[in-house]
N, CA, C, O and the ligand as a Tripos MOL2 file, in Angstrom:
@<TRIPOS>MOLECULE
protein
  265   263    67     0     0
PROTEIN
NO_CHARGES

@<TRIPOS>ATOM
      1 N          -7.3020   -9.6760   -8.9330 N.3       1 MET1
      2 CA         -6.4690   -8.4940   -8.9660 C.3       1 MET1
      3 C          -7.1840   -7.8800  -10.4970 C.2       1 MET1
      4 O          -7.4020   -8.4290  -11.5770 O.2       1 MET1
      5 N          -7.4030   -6.5500  -10.0100 N.am      2 ASN2
      6 CA         -8.0270   -5.7660  -11.1410 C.3       2 ASN2
      7 C          -6.9340   -5.4080  -12.2700 C.2       2 ASN2
      8 O          -5.8410   -4.8870  -12.0470 O.2       2 ASN2
      9 N          -7.4120   -5.7650  -13.4410 N.am      3 PRO3
     10 CA         -6.5760   -5.7620  -14.5860 C.3       3 PRO3
     11 C          -6.1460   -4.2120  -14.8030 C.2       3 PRO3
     12 O          -5.0590   -3.9010  -15.2890 O.2       3 PRO3
     13 N          -7.0160   -3.3810  -14.4310 N.am      4 ASN4
     14 CA         -6.5680   -1.8080  -14.3780 C.3       4 ASN4
     15 C          -5.3890   -1.5070  -13.5250 C.2       4 ASN4
     16 O          -4.6830   -0.5320  -13.7810 O.2       4 ASN4
     17 N          -5.1420   -2.2960  -12.5220 N.am      5 ASP5
     18 CA         -4.0430   -1.9840  -11.6230 C.3       5 ASP5
     19 C          -2.6520   -2.6060  -11.9720 C.2       5 ASP5
     20 O          -1.5500   -2.2630  -11.5440 O.2       5 ASP5
     21 N          -2.9750   -3.6290  -12.8770 N.am      6 ALA6
     22 CA         -1.5910   -4.2730  -13.3700 C.3       6 ALA6
     23 C          -0.6490   -3.2940  -14.0400 C.2       6 ALA6
     24 O          -1.0360   -2.4930  -14.8920 O.2       6 ALA6
     25 N           0.5160   -3.3840  -13.6500 N.am      7 THR7
     26 CA          1.7630   -2.8260  -14.6040 C.3       7 THR7
     27 C           2.2400   -3.6830  -15.4640 C.2       7 THR7
     28 O           2.6380   -4.7780  -15.0650 O.2       7 THR7
     29 N           2.2840   -3.3350  -16.8060 N.am      8 PHE8
     30 CA          2.6000   -4.4250  -17.7000 C.3       8 PHE8
     31 C           4.2490   -3.9810  -17.9680 C.2       8 PHE8
     32 O           4.7970   -2.8790  -17.9220 O.2       8 PHE8
     33 N           4.7500   -5.2900  -18.2530 N.am      9 THR9
     34 CA          6.3190   -5.0830  -18.4380 C.3       9 THR9
     35 C           6.7330   -5.6020  -19.7450 C.2       9 THR9
     36 O           6.0680   -6.4990  -20.2620 O.2       9 THR9
     37 N           7.8940   -5.0650  -20.3980 N.am     10 CYS10
     38 CA          8.4820   -5.5220  -21.5010 C.3      10 CYS10
     39 C           8.7460   -7.1170  -21.6190 C.2      10 CYS10
     40 O           9.4410   -7.6340  -20.7440 O.2      10 CYS10
     41 N           8.2600   -7.8580  -22.5850 N.am     11 LEU11
     42 CA          8.4890   -9.1850  -22.5840 C.3      11 LEU11
     43 C           9.9670   -9.6030  -22.5010 C.2      11 LEU11
     44 O          10.3800  -10.6080  -21.9230 O.2      11 LEU11
     45 N          10.7130   -8.6850  -23.1630 N.am     12 ASN12
     46 CA         12.1000   -9.1150  -23.3690 C.3      12 ASN12
     47 C          12.9540   -8.5010  -22.0540 C.2      12 ASN12
     48 O          13.5910   -9.2870  -21.3540 O.2      12 ASN12
     49 N          12.9420   -7.3330  -21.8080 N.am     13 CYS13
     50 CA         13.7820   -6.7490  -20.6590 C.3      13 CYS13
     51 C          13.1530   -6.4610  -19.2210 C.2      13 CYS13
     52 O          13.7640   -6.0900  -18.2190 O.2      13 CYS13
     53 N          11.7360   -6.7280  -19.3610 N.am     14 GLY14
     54 CA         11.1200   -6.4830  -17.9720 C.3      14 GLY14
     55 C          10.8120   -5.1970  -17.5710 C.2      14 GLY14
     56 O          10.2880   -4.9480  -16.4850 O.2      14 GLY14
     57 N          11.1630   -4.2330  -18.5310 N.am     15 ARG15
     58 CA         11.0550   -2.7830  -17.9840 C.3      15 ARG15
     59 C           9.6010   -2.5910  -17.9630 C.2      15 ARG15
     60 O           8.9120   -3.0600  -18.8700 O.2      15 ARG15
     61 N           8.9760   -1.7900  -16.7810 N.am     16 PRO16
     62 CA          7.8460   -1.3790  -16.5530 C.3      16 PRO16
     63 C           7.3290   -0.4500  -17.4440 C.2      16 PRO16
     64 O           8.1100    0.2560  -18.0820 O.2      16 PRO16
     65 N           5.9620   -0.3290  -17.6010 N.am     17 GLU17
     66 CA          5.4100    0.7820  -18.3810 C.3      17 GLU17
     67 C           5.4860    2.0790  -17.7050 C.2      17 GLU17
     68 O           5.2200    3.1290  -18.2910 O.2      17 GLU17
     69 N           5.8330    2.0210  -16.5190 N.am     18 THR18
     70 CA          6.1580    3.2000  -15.5780 C.3      18 THR18
     71 C           7.3790    3.8400  -16.0480 C.2      18 THR18
     72 O           7.5770    5.0350  -15.8310 O.2      18 THR18
     73 N           8.2930    3.0330  -16.7470 N.am     19 ALA19
     74 CA          9.7220    3.4790  -16.9790 C.3      19 ALA19
     75 C           9.9710    4.0140  -18.4520 C.2      19 ALA19
     76 O          10.9420    4.7050  -18.7600 O.2      19 ALA19
     77 N           8.8630    3.5620  -19.4160 N.am     20 GLY20
     78 CA          8.8050    4.1390  -20.6600 C.3      20 GLY20
     79 C           7.6960    3.4820  -21.4210 C.2      20 GLY20
     80 O           6.9820    2.6150  -20.9150 O.2      20 GLY20
     81 N           7.5710    3.9110  -22.6370 N.am     21 PRO21
     82 CA          6.2510    3.5330  -23.4590 C.3      21 PRO21
     83 C           6.5720    2.1120  -23.7170 C.2      21 PRO21
     84 O           7.7400    1.7980  -23.9480 O.2      21 PRO21
     85 N           5.6370    1.2370  -23.6960 N.am     22 LEU22
     86 CA          5.3420   -0.0260  -24.1630 C.3      22 LEU22
     87 C           4.6070   -0.1140  -25.3660 C.2      22 LEU22
     88 O           3.7230    0.7290  -25.5210 O.2      22 LEU22
     89 N           4.8130   -1.0810  -26.3810 N.am     23 VAL23
     90 CA          4.0630   -1.1880  -27.6660 C.3      23 VAL23
     91 C           3.3790   -2.5130  -27.4200 C.2      23 VAL23
     92 O           3.9720   -3.5180  -27.0270 O.2      23 VAL23
     93 N           2.0420   -2.4360  -27.6900 N.am     24 ALA24
     94 CA          1.4370   -3.8010  -27.4940 C.3      24 ALA24
     95 C           1.6800   -4.7340  -28.9240 C.2      24 ALA24
     96 O           1.7480   -4.2330  -30.0460 O.2      24 ALA24
     97 N           1.7670   -5.8310  -28.7020 N.am     25 LEU25
     98 CA          1.8430   -6.8650  -29.7720 C.3      25 LEU25
     99 C           0.7840   -8.0130  -29.5710 C.2      25 LEU25
    100 O           0.2580   -8.2870  -28.4920 O.2      25 LEU25
    101 N           0.5980   -8.5130  -30.5240 N.am     26 ARG26
    102 CA         -0.5080   -9.9010  -30.6210 C.3      26 ARG26
    103 C           0.2860  -10.7640  -31.4660 C.2      26 ARG26
    104 O           0.9040  -10.3980  -32.4650 O.2      26 ARG26
    105 N           0.2260  -11.9450  -30.9910 N.am     27 TYR27
    106 CA          0.8120  -13.1020  -31.6830 C.3      27 TYR27
    107 C           0.3590  -14.3800  -31.3240 C.2      27 TYR27
    108 O           0.4100  -14.8110  -30.1730 O.2      27 TYR27
    109 N          -0.0870  -14.9980  -32.2960 N.am     28 ASN28
    110 CA         -0.8420  -16.5270  -31.8990 C.3      28 ASN28
    111 C          -1.9710  -16.5460  -30.8180 C.2      28 ASN28
    112 O          -2.2000  -17.4730  -30.0400 O.2      28 ASN28
    113 N          -2.6600  -15.3100  -30.9140 N.am     29 GLY29
    114 CA         -3.7470  -15.2390  -29.9240 C.3      29 GLY29
    115 C          -3.3360  -14.7810  -28.5630 C.2      29 GLY29
    116 O          -4.1890  -14.7550  -27.6760 O.2      29 GLY29
    117 N          -2.0710  -14.4070  -28.3100 N.am     30 ASP30
    118 CA         -1.5140  -13.9080  -27.0490 C.3      30 ASP30
    119 C          -1.2570  -12.5390  -27.2570 C.2      30 ASP30
    120 O          -0.8180  -12.2020  -28.3560 O.2      30 ASP30
    121 N          -1.4670  -11.6530  -26.3420 N.am     31 GLN31
    122 CA         -1.0500  -10.3200  -26.3690 C.3      31 GLN31
    123 C           0.1280  -10.2640  -25.2630 C.2      31 GLN31
    124 O           0.1620  -10.9000  -24.2100 O.2      31 GLN31
    125 N           1.1100   -9.3270  -25.7690 N.am     32 ALA32
    126 CA          2.3790   -9.1330  -25.0070 C.3      32 ALA32
    127 C           2.5620   -7.7090  -25.2170 C.2      32 ALA32
    128 O           1.8260   -7.0010  -25.9050 O.2      32 ALA32
    129 N           3.6980   -7.3010  -24.5120 N.am     33 TRP33
    130 CA          4.0140   -5.9380  -24.4570 C.3      33 TRP33
    131 C           5.6190   -5.7890  -24.7840 C.2      33 TRP33
    132 O           6.3260   -6.7210  -24.4020 O.2      33 TRP33
    133 N           6.1620   -4.8360  -25.3710 N.am     34 ILE34
    134 CA          7.6070   -4.6810  -25.6330 C.3      34 ILE34
    135 C           7.8390   -3.3250  -25.4820 C.2      34 ILE34
    136 O           6.9710   -2.5020  -25.7710 O.2      34 ILE34
    137 N           9.1460   -2.9520  -24.9730 N.am     35 CYS35
    138 CA          9.4500   -1.5600  -24.9910 C.3      35 CYS35
    139 C          10.0900   -1.1160  -26.0430 C.2      35 CYS35
    140 O          10.8290   -1.8920  -26.6480 O.2      35 CYS35
    141 N           9.9310    0.2300  -26.4760 N.am     36 SER36
    142 CA         10.5890    0.8090  -27.5400 C.3      36 SER36
    143 C          11.9310    0.4550  -27.8490 C.2      36 SER36
    144 O          12.2930    0.3990  -29.0240 O.2      36 SER36
    145 N          12.8180    0.1750  -26.7650 N.am     37 GLN37
    146 CA         14.4220   -0.2550  -26.8330 C.3      37 GLN37
    147 C          14.2930   -1.5580  -27.4670 C.2      37 GLN37
    148 O          14.9340   -1.7570  -28.4990 O.2      37 GLN37
    149 N          13.4960   -2.5380  -26.9540 N.am     38 CYS38
    150 CA         13.5300   -3.6800  -27.3320 C.3      38 CYS38
    151 C          12.8260   -4.1480  -28.6820 C.2      38 CYS38
    152 O          12.8750   -5.3090  -29.0900 O.2      38 CYS38
    153 N          12.1450   -3.0740  -29.3460 N.am     39 LEU39
    154 CA         11.3500   -3.5050  -30.5700 C.3      39 LEU39
    155 C          12.3350   -3.8110  -31.7830 C.2      39 LEU39
    156 O          11.9040   -4.5540  -32.6650 O.2      39 LEU39
    157 N          13.6560   -3.2850  -31.9000 N.am     40 PRO40
    158 CA         14.5860   -3.6720  -32.7610 C.3      40 PRO40
    159 C          14.8380   -5.3140  -32.6630 C.2      40 PRO40
    160 O          15.0770   -6.0590  -33.6130 O.2      40 PRO40
    161 N          14.7240   -5.6740  -31.2820 N.am     41 VAL41
    162 CA         15.1040   -7.1200  -31.1120 C.3      41 VAL41
    163 C          14.2200   -7.9350  -31.8160 C.2      41 VAL41
    164 O          14.5330   -8.8950  -32.5200 O.2      41 VAL41
    165 N          12.9620   -7.4580  -31.5660 N.am     42 LEU42
    166 CA         11.7680   -8.2560  -32.0590 C.3      42 LEU42
    167 C          11.7110   -8.3720  -33.7060 C.2      42 LEU42
    168 O          11.2940   -9.3420  -34.3390 O.2      42 LEU42
    169 N          12.2190   -7.1760  -34.2200 N.am     43 ILE43
    170 CA         12.2370   -7.1120  -35.7370 C.3      43 ILE43
    171 C          13.5650   -7.7190  -36.4600 C.2      43 ILE43
    172 O          13.5110   -8.3190  -37.5330 O.2      43 ILE43
    173 N          14.5850   -7.5170  -35.8370 N.am     44 HIS44
    174 CA         15.8350   -8.0980  -36.5940 C.3      44 HIS44
    175 C          16.4520   -9.4220  -35.8240 C.2      44 HIS44
    176 O          17.2350  -10.1820  -36.3930 O.2      44 HIS44
    177 N          16.0250   -9.6040  -34.5110 N.am     45 GLN45
    178 CA         16.5700  -10.7800  -33.8420 C.3      45 GLN45
    179 C          15.6100  -11.5740  -32.9710 C.2      45 GLN45
    180 O          15.7530  -11.7670  -31.7630 O.2      45 GLN45
    181 N          14.6120  -12.0100  -33.7350 N.am     46 PRO46
    182 CA         13.4340  -12.6070  -32.9680 C.3      46 PRO46
    183 C          13.8600  -13.7280  -32.2410 C.2      46 PRO46
    184 O          13.3120  -14.1090  -31.2060 O.2      46 PRO46
    185 N          14.9770  -14.3410  -32.8490 N.am     47 GLN47
    186 CA         15.3060  -15.6660  -32.1230 C.3      47 GLN47
    187 C          15.6640  -15.4750  -30.6900 C.2      47 GLN47
    188 O          15.5470  -16.3760  -29.8590 O.2      47 GLN47
    189 N          16.1110  -14.2600  -30.4170 N.am     48 ARG48
    190 CA         16.5040  -13.7400  -29.0720 C.3      48 ARG48
    191 C          15.4220  -13.9280  -28.0180 C.2      48 ARG48
    192 O          15.5680  -14.0380  -26.8010 O.2      48 ARG48
    193 N          14.2050  -13.9420  -28.8080 N.am     49 LEU49
    194 CA         13.0820  -13.9170  -27.8560 C.3      49 LEU49
    195 C          12.3810  -15.2360  -27.5120 C.2      49 LEU49
    196 O          11.3960  -15.3690  -26.7870 O.2      49 LEU49
    197 N          13.0790  -16.2080  -28.1750 N.am     50 VAL50
    198 CA         12.6990  -17.6620  -28.0050 C.3      50 VAL50
    199 C          12.6460  -17.8620  -26.2760 C.2      50 VAL50
    200 O          13.5400  -17.4470  -25.5380 O.2      50 VAL50
    201 N          11.5860  -18.4810  -25.8660 N.am     51 GLY51
    202 CA         11.5710  -18.5210  -24.3520 C.3      51 GLY51
    203 C          10.7560  -17.5660  -23.7500 C.2      51 GLY51
    204 O          10.2040  -17.7620  -22.6670 O.2      51 GLY51
    205 N          10.6440  -16.4370  -24.4650 N.am     52 ARG52
    206 CA          9.8520  -15.1530  -23.9020 C.3      52 ARG52
    207 C           8.8270  -15.0760  -24.5000 C.2      52 ARG52
    208 O           7.8050  -14.9320  -23.8300 O.2      52 ARG52
    209 N           8.7460  -15.1310  -25.6620 N.am     53 LEU53
    210 CA          7.5180  -14.8540  -26.5560 C.3      53 LEU53
    211 C           7.1830  -16.4420  -27.1570 C.2      53 LEU53
    212 O           8.0290  -17.0940  -27.7690 O.2      53 LEU53
    213 N           6.0120  -16.8580  -26.9130 N.am     54 ALA54
    214 CA          5.6110  -18.0950  -27.5020 C.3      54 ALA54
    215 C           5.5180  -18.2040  -28.9960 C.2      54 ALA54
    216 O           4.8090  -17.4190  -29.6270 O.2      54 ALA54
    217 N           6.2360  -19.1860  -29.6040 N.am     55 GLY55
    218 CA          6.3930  -19.1740  -31.0420 C.3      55 GLY55
    219 C           7.5130  -18.3940  -31.7150 C.2      55 GLY55
    220 O           7.6520  -18.3970  -32.9390 O.2      55 GLY55
    221 N           8.2890  -17.7440  -30.9050 N.am     56 ALA56
    222 CA          9.2280  -16.8090  -31.5320 C.3      56 ALA56
    223 C          10.0560  -17.6080  -32.4530 C.2      56 ALA56
    224 O          10.4610  -17.0840  -33.4900 O.2      56 ALA56
    225 N          10.3530  -18.8710  -32.1570 N.am     57 GLU57
    226 CA         11.2580  -19.6640  -32.9820 C.3      57 GLU57
    227 C          10.7990  -19.7870  -34.2760 C.2      57 GLU57
    228 O          11.5620  -20.2670  -35.1150 O.2      57 GLU57
    229 N           9.5440  -19.3950  -34.6280 N.am     58 ASN58
    230 CA          8.9500  -19.4670  -35.9240 C.3      58 ASN58
    231 C           8.9780  -18.2510  -36.8180 C.2      58 ASN58
    232 O           8.5470  -18.2130  -37.9710 O.2      58 ASN58
    233 N           9.6120  -17.1320  -36.0590 N.am     59 LEU59
    234 CA          9.7690  -15.7220  -36.8150 C.3      59 LEU59
    235 C          10.9890  -15.7570  -37.5490 C.2      59 LEU59
    236 O          12.0380  -16.3350  -37.2670 O.2      59 LEU59
    237 N          10.6800  -15.0170  -38.5810 N.am     60 THR60
    238 CA         12.0260  -14.7420  -39.5230 C.3      60 THR60
    239 C          12.3820  -13.2420  -39.3280 C.2      60 THR60
    240 O          11.5540  -12.3310  -39.3110 O.2      60 THR60
    241 N          13.8110  -13.0990  -39.1730 N.am     61 PRO61
    242 CA         14.2800  -11.7240  -39.0690 C.3      61 PRO61
    243 C          13.9870  -10.9330  -40.1840 C.2      61 PRO61
    244 O          14.0760  -11.4370  -41.3030 O.2      61 PRO61
    245 N          13.5940   -9.5710  -40.0170 N.am     62 ALA62
    246 CA         13.4200   -8.7150  -41.1950 C.3      62 ALA62
    247 C          14.8160   -8.5350  -41.7210 C.2      62 ALA62
    248 O          15.8240   -8.6780  -41.0290 O.2      62 ALA62
    249 N          14.8040   -8.1790  -43.1160 N.am     63 ARG63
    250 CA         15.8340   -7.8450  -43.7940 C.3      63 ARG63
    251 C          16.5960   -6.5710  -43.0420 C.2      63 ARG63
    252 O          15.8720   -5.7550  -42.4710 O.2      63 ARG63
    253 N          17.9630   -6.3860  -43.0250 N.am     64 HIS64
    254 CA         18.5480   -5.3880  -42.2790 C.3      64 HIS64
    255 C          19.6470   -4.8310  -43.3940 C.2      64 HIS64
    256 O          20.7340   -5.3590  -43.6270 O.2      64 HIS64
    257 N          19.1520   -3.7350  -43.9770 N.am     65 ASP65
    258 CA         20.0010   -3.2660  -45.3140 C.3      65 ASP65
    259 C          20.5510   -1.9970  -44.8450 C.2      65 ASP65
    260 O          21.0880   -1.3510  -45.7440 O.2      65 ASP65
    261 N          20.5650   -1.4740  -43.7150 N.am     66 HIS66
    262 CA         21.1540   -0.0370  -43.4530 C.3      66 HIS66
    263 C          22.2890   -0.2450  -42.8850 C.2      66 HIS66
    264 O          22.9970    0.7050  -42.5520 O.2      66 HIS66
    265 ZN         12.4710   -4.0030  -23.3070 Zn       67 ZN67
@<TRIPOS>BOND
     1     1     2 1
     2     2     3 1
     3     3     4 2
     4     3     5 am
     5     5     6 1
     6     6     7 1
     7     7     8 2
     8     7     9 am
     9     9    10 1
    10    10    11 1
    11    11    12 2
    12    11    13 am
    13    13    14 1
    14    14    15 1
    15    15    16 2
    16    15    17 am
    17    17    18 1
    18    18    19 1
    19    19    20 2
    20    19    21 am
    21    21    22 1
    22    22    23 1
    23    23    24 2
    24    23    25 am
    25    25    26 1
    26    26    27 1
    27    27    28 2
    28    27    29 am
    29    29    30 1
    30    30    31 1
    31    31    32 2
    32    31    33 am
    33    33    34 1
    34    34    35 1
    35    35    36 2
    36    35    37 am
    37    37    38 1
    38    38    39 1
    39    39    40 2
    40    39    41 am
    41    41    42 1
    42    42    43 1
    43    43    44 2
    44    43    45 am
    45    45    46 1
    46    46    47 1
    47    47    48 2
    48    47    49 am
    49    49    50 1
    50    50    51 1
    51    51    52 2
    52    51    53 am
    53    53    54 1
    54    54    55 1
    55    55    56 2
    56    55    57 am
    57    57    58 1
    58    58    59 1
    59    59    60 2
    60    59    61 am
    61    61    62 1
    62    62    63 1
    63    63    64 2
    64    63    65 am
    65    65    66 1
    66    66    67 1
    67    67    68 2
    68    67    69 am
    69    69    70 1
    70    70    71 1
    71    71    72 2
    72    71    73 am
    73    73    74 1
    74    74    75 1
    75    75    76 2
    76    75    77 am
    77    77    78 1
    78    78    79 1
    79    79    80 2
    80    79    81 am
    81    81    82 1
    82    82    83 1
    83    83    84 2
    84    83    85 am
    85    85    86 1
    86    86    87 1
    87    87    88 2
    88    87    89 am
    89    89    90 1
    90    90    91 1
    91    91    92 2
    92    91    93 am
    93    93    94 1
    94    94    95 1
    95    95    96 2
    96    95    97 am
    97    97    98 1
    98    98    99 1
    99    99   100 2
   100    99   101 am
   101   101   102 1
   102   102   103 1
   103   103   104 2
   104   103   105 am
   105   105   106 1
   106   106   107 1
   107   107   108 2
   108   107   109 am
   109   109   110 1
   110   110   111 1
   111   111   112 2
   112   111   113 am
   113   113   114 1
   114   114   115 1
   115   115   116 2
   116   115   117 am
   117   117   118 1
   118   118   119 1
   119   119   120 2
   120   119   121 am
   121   121   122 1
   122   122   123 1
   123   123   124 2
   124   123   125 am
   125   125   126 1
   126   126   127 1
   127   127   128 2
   128   127   129 am
   129   129   130 1
   130   130   131 1
   131   131   132 2
   132   131   133 am
   133   133   134 1
   134   134   135 1
   135   135   136 2
   136   135   137 am
   137   137   138 1
   138   138   139 1
   139   139   140 2
   140   139   141 am
   141   141   142 1
   142   142   143 1
   143   143   144 2
   144   143   145 am
   145   145   146 1
   146   146   147 1
   147   147   148 2
   148   147   149 am
   149   149   150 1
   150   150   151 1
   151   151   152 2
   152   151   153 am
   153   153   154 1
   154   154   155 1
   155   155   156 2
   156   155   157 am
   157   157   158 1
   158   158   159 1
   159   159   160 2
   160   159   161 am
   161   161   162 1
   162   162   163 1
   163   163   164 2
   164   163   165 am
   165   165   166 1
   166   166   167 1
   167   167   168 2
   168   167   169 am
   169   169   170 1
   170   170   171 1
   171   171   172 2
   172   171   173 am
   173   173   174 1
   174   174   175 1
   175   175   176 2
   176   175   177 am
   177   177   178 1
   178   178   179 1
   179   179   180 2
   180   179   181 am
   181   181   182 1
   182   182   183 1
   183   183   184 2
   184   183   185 am
   185   185   186 1
   186   186   187 1
   187   187   188 2
   188   187   189 am
   189   189   190 1
   190   190   191 1
   191   191   192 2
   192   191   193 am
   193   193   194 1
   194   194   195 1
   195   195   196 2
   196   195   197 am
   197   197   198 1
   198   198   199 1
   199   199   200 2
   200   199   201 am
   201   201   202 1
   202   202   203 1
   203   203   204 2
   204   203   205 am
   205   205   206 1
   206   206   207 1
   207   207   208 2
   208   207   209 am
   209   209   210 1
   210   210   211 1
   211   211   212 2
   212   211   213 am
   213   213   214 1
   214   214   215 1
   215   215   216 2
   216   215   217 am
   217   217   218 1
   218   218   219 1
   219   219   220 2
   220   219   221 am
   221   221   222 1
   222   222   223 1
   223   223   224 2
   224   223   225 am
   225   225   226 1
   226   226   227 1
   227   227   228 2
   228   227   229 am
   229   229   230 1
   230   230   231 1
   231   231   232 2
   232   231   233 am
   233   233   234 1
   234   234   235 1
   235   235   236 2
   236   235   237 am
   237   237   238 1
   238   238   239 1
   239   239   240 2
   240   239   241 am
   241   241   242 1
   242   242   243 1
   243   243   244 2
   244   243   245 am
   245   245   246 1
   246   246   247 1
   247   247   248 2
   248   247   249 am
   249   249   250 1
   250   250   251 1
   251   251   252 2
   252   251   253 am
   253   253   254 1
   254   254   255 1
   255   255   256 2
   256   255   257 am
   257   257   258 1
   258   258   259 1
   259   259   260 2
   260   259   261 am
   261   261   262 1
   262   262   263 1
   263   263   264 2
@<TRIPOS>SUBSTRUCTURE
     1 MET1         2 RESIDUE 1 A MET
     2 ASN2         6 RESIDUE 1 A ASN
     3 PRO3        10 RESIDUE 1 A PRO
     4 ASN4        14 RESIDUE 1 A ASN
     5 ASP5        18 RESIDUE 1 A ASP
     6 ALA6        22 RESIDUE 1 A ALA
     7 THR7        26 RESIDUE 1 A THR
     8 PHE8        30 RESIDUE 1 A PHE
     9 THR9        34 RESIDUE 1 A THR
    10 CYS10       38 RESIDUE 1 A CYS
    11 LEU11       42 RESIDUE 1 A LEU
    12 ASN12       46 RESIDUE 1 A ASN
    13 CYS13       50 RESIDUE 1 A CYS
    14 GLY14       54 RESIDUE 1 A GLY
    15 ARG15       58 RESIDUE 1 A ARG
    16 PRO16       62 RESIDUE 1 A PRO
    17 GLU17       66 RESIDUE 1 A GLU
    18 THR18       70 RESIDUE 1 A THR
    19 ALA19       74 RESIDUE 1 A ALA
    20 GLY20       78 RESIDUE 1 A GLY
    21 PRO21       82 RESIDUE 1 A PRO
    22 LEU22       86 RESIDUE 1 A LEU
    23 VAL23       90 RESIDUE 1 A VAL
    24 ALA24       94 RESIDUE 1 A ALA
    25 LEU25       98 RESIDUE 1 A LEU
    26 ARG26      102 RESIDUE 1 A ARG
    27 TYR27      106 RESIDUE 1 A TYR
    28 ASN28      110 RESIDUE 1 A ASN
    29 GLY29      114 RESIDUE 1 A GLY
    30 ASP30      118 RESIDUE 1 A ASP
    31 GLN31      122 RESIDUE 1 A GLN
    32 ALA32      126 RESIDUE 1 A ALA
    33 TRP33      130 RESIDUE 1 A TRP
    34 ILE34      134 RESIDUE 1 A ILE
    35 CYS35      138 RESIDUE 1 A CYS
    36 SER36      142 RESIDUE 1 A SER
    37 GLN37      146 RESIDUE 1 A GLN
    38 CYS38      150 RESIDUE 1 A CYS
    39 LEU39      154 RESIDUE 1 A LEU
    40 PRO40      158 RESIDUE 1 A PRO
    41 VAL41      162 RESIDUE 1 A VAL
    42 LEU42      166 RESIDUE 1 A LEU
    43 ILE43      170 RESIDUE 1 A ILE
    44 HIS44      174 RESIDUE 1 A HIS
    45 GLN45      178 RESIDUE 1 A GLN
    46 PRO46      182 RESIDUE 1 A PRO
    47 GLN47      186 RESIDUE 1 A GLN
    48 ARG48      190 RESIDUE 1 A ARG
    49 LEU49      194 RESIDUE 1 A LEU
    50 VAL50      198 RESIDUE 1 A VAL
    51 GLY51      202 RESIDUE 1 A GLY
    52 ARG52      206 RESIDUE 1 A ARG
    53 LEU53      210 RESIDUE 1 A LEU
    54 ALA54      214 RESIDUE 1 A ALA
    55 GLY55      218 RESIDUE 1 A GLY
    56 ALA56      222 RESIDUE 1 A ALA
    57 GLU57      226 RESIDUE 1 A GLU
    58 ASN58      230 RESIDUE 1 A ASN
    59 LEU59      234 RESIDUE 1 A LEU
    60 THR60      238 RESIDUE 1 A THR
    61 PRO61      242 RESIDUE 1 A PRO
    62 ALA62      246 RESIDUE 1 A ALA
    63 ARG63      250 RESIDUE 1 A ARG
    64 HIS64      254 RESIDUE 1 A HIS
    65 ASP65      258 RESIDUE 1 A ASP
    66 HIS66      262 RESIDUE 1 A HIS
    67 ZN67       265 GROUP 0 **** ****
């Protein structure tokens, strides 16, 4: 499969890049994509990504002061 033909999807909700912007992330040598709607989950509730993002159980939630 030509990688240029691949449609990337959000690692959390599976939303395809054709439905909205995806943000590239890199963690532990793996690249993944997350949509702008799920970015707050990665920042504040990374434990919800356990099983979806390798090593997510090691992430620490950012402080949430607002
Ligand atoms: Zn998403």
